[in-house]
C-alpha positions in Angstrom: 51.0 49.1 44.0 54.7 49.9 44.3 57.1 47.0 45.0 59.9 47.4 47.4 63.3 46.1 46.3 65.1 44.8 49.4 68.9 45.1 49.6 71.0 42.3 51.0 73.2 43.7 53.8 76.3 42.0 52.3 76.0 44.0 49.0 77.3 47.5 49.2 75.0 50.3 48.0 75.7 51.7 44.5 77.4 55.1 44.4 75.0 58.0 43.6 74.3 58.3 39.9 75.7 61.3 38.0 72.8 63.4 36.8 72.9 62.7 33.1 69.9 62.2 30.8 69.3 58.6 29.7 70.4 58.2 26.1 68.6 55.6 24.1 70.3 54.4 20.9 68.0 55.4 18.0 67.9 55.2 14.3 66.0 54.0 11.2 64.9 50.4 11.0 66.7 49.9 7.7 70.0 51.2 9.2 69.7 48.9 12.2 69.0 45.9 10.0 71.8 46.8 7.6 74.4 47.3 10.5 73.1 44.3 12.5 74.6 45.8 15.6 75.2 44.0 18.9 73.5 45.7 21.9 74.8 45.4 25.4 72.7 43.3 27.8 69.8 45.6 28.8 70.7 48.3 26.2 67.6 49.6 24.5 67.5 50.8 20.8 64.5 52.6 19.3 63.5 52.7 15.6 62.4 56.3 15.0 60.6 55.5 11.8 58.6 52.4 13.1 58.4 53.3 16.8 59.5 49.8 17.7 62.0 48.9 20.4 64.5 46.1 21.0 66.5 45.5 24.1 69.9 43.8 23.7 71.0 40.6 25.5 74.7 41.0 24.8 74.7 37.8 22.7 72.3 38.2 19.7 72.8 40.8 17.0 70.0 43.2 16.0 68.4 40.9 13.3 68.0 38.1 15.8 66.5 40.2 18.7 62.7 40.3 19.1 60.8 43.6 19.3 59.5 44.4 22.7 55.7 44.2 23.1 55.1 42.3 19.9 53.8 38.8 20.1 54.6 36.6 17.1 55.6 39.6 15.1 52.2 41.2 15.4 51.9 45.0 15.0 50.7 47.2 17.8 47.5 47.7 15.7 46.9 43.9 15.6 47.4 43.6 19.3 45.0 46.5 19.8 42.4 44.7 17.8 42.9 41.5 19.7 42.4 43.4 23.0 38.8 44.0 21.9 39.0 47.3 20.1 37.7 47.9 16.6 38.5 50.4 13.9 40.9 51.4 11.3 44.6 52.0 11.6 43.7 55.7 11.8 41.3 55.0 14.7 44.2 53.1 16.4 46.6 56.0 15.9 44.0 58.5 17.2 43.6 56.4 20.3 47.3 57.0 21.1 46.9 60.8 21.4 46.8 61.9 25.0 44.0 63.9 26.6 45.5 67.2 25.7 47.0 66.0 22.5 50.4 67.7 23.0 53.3 66.6 20.9 56.6 65.7 22.5 57.9 69.1 21.3 55.0 70.9 23.0 55.7 68.9 26.2 59.3 69.9 26.0 58.3 73.6 25.8 55.8 73.2 28.7 58.8 72.0 30.9 60.3 75.5 30.5 62.5 74.9 27.5 62.7 77.4 24.7 63.5 77.0 21.0 62.3 75.7 17.6 61.6 72.1 16.7 65.1 72.0 15.3 66.4 73.1 18.8 64.3 70.3 20.4 65.6 67.7 18.0 69.2 68.7 18.8 68.5 67.8 22.5 67.8 64.2 21.5 71.3 63.7 20.1 73.5 61.8 22.5 76.8 60.2 23.0 77.5 56.5 22.7 78.2 54.6 26.0 81.9 54.5 25.0 81.9 58.3 24.4 80.3 58.9 27.8 83.0 56.6 29.4 85.7 58.7 27.8 84.0 62.0 28.8 84.0 60.7 32.4 87.8 60.7 32.4 88.6 57.1 31.3 91.1 56.5 28.6 91.5 53.6 26.2 90.2 51.9 23.2 86.7 50.4 22.6 88.2 47.1 23.6 89.3 48.6 26.9 85.8 49.9 27.4 84.3 46.4 26.9 86.8 45.0 29.3 85.8 47.7 31.9 82.2 46.7 31.4 82.9 43.0 31.8 84.2 43.3 35.4 84.5 40.4 37.8 82.3 37.3 37.6 78.9 37.8 39.2 77.4 36.1 42.3 77.7 32.4 41.9 78.1 32.9 38.1 74.4 33.7 37.8 72.9 36.4 35.5 71.8 39.7 36.8 68.2 38.6 36.1 68.7 35.5 38.3 70.2 37.5 41.1 67.3 40.0 40.9 64.6 37.3 40.8 66.0 35.0 43.5 67.9 37.3 45.9 66.1 40.6 45.7 62.5 39.8 44.7 62.4 36.3 46.2 59.8 35.3 43.6 60.8 32.4 41.2 57.7 33.1 39.0 59.1 36.4 37.8 60.1 36.5 34.1 62.8 38.2 32.1 60.1 40.6 30.9 59.3 41.5 34.5 63.0 42.2 35.0 63.3 44.4 31.9 60.1 46.3 33.0 61.6 46.9 36.4 64.6 48.6 34.7 62.5 50.7 32.4 59.7 52.0 34.7 59.5 55.7 35.3 58.6 55.6 38.9 61.0 54.0 41.4 60.0 52.0 44.4 61.9 52.7 47.7 64.7 50.4 48.6 64.0 48.8 51.9 66.5 46.6 53.8 65.6 43.0 54.6 65.2 43.7 58.3 62.2 46.1 57.7 
């Protein structure tokens, strides 16, 4: 069931988004661990060699952030076993293949794209958030960019999560995980004003 996300009349609507593909920071696990980067709040980063994901909180560096979907550091295979499945790691991996078994490259081709696997991989290369900011016509240093992101203090000094949970969803039982999932879902629920 889709949820509606009501908008408070006192909050102006966001300007229409520019049509740009979402770029997720990606790299090898060892490189992320070595660099120990600081992700912005809500910024995802994907380990291409382990297929694991972390989402930044703007405070903790990479090595202190938990992986998404892993309880107590358990692997996806261990969680699969705990969910009542049985089998080897190979059985688990085979369970992840979709009904038609198409690779991401094959899905890319089925969307009307043309090219080799190398061409497909080139489409995955993206700009950093700072580079996108510069490309949109801004000027300045990386510190200027961070200052631009900081902006004015939020409503009553509350976090975006607290504003979402209390003012938009009106459900104090929602968790940070619910908030993150609401930002990463593929389907979007309609925005409905409070008076409807």
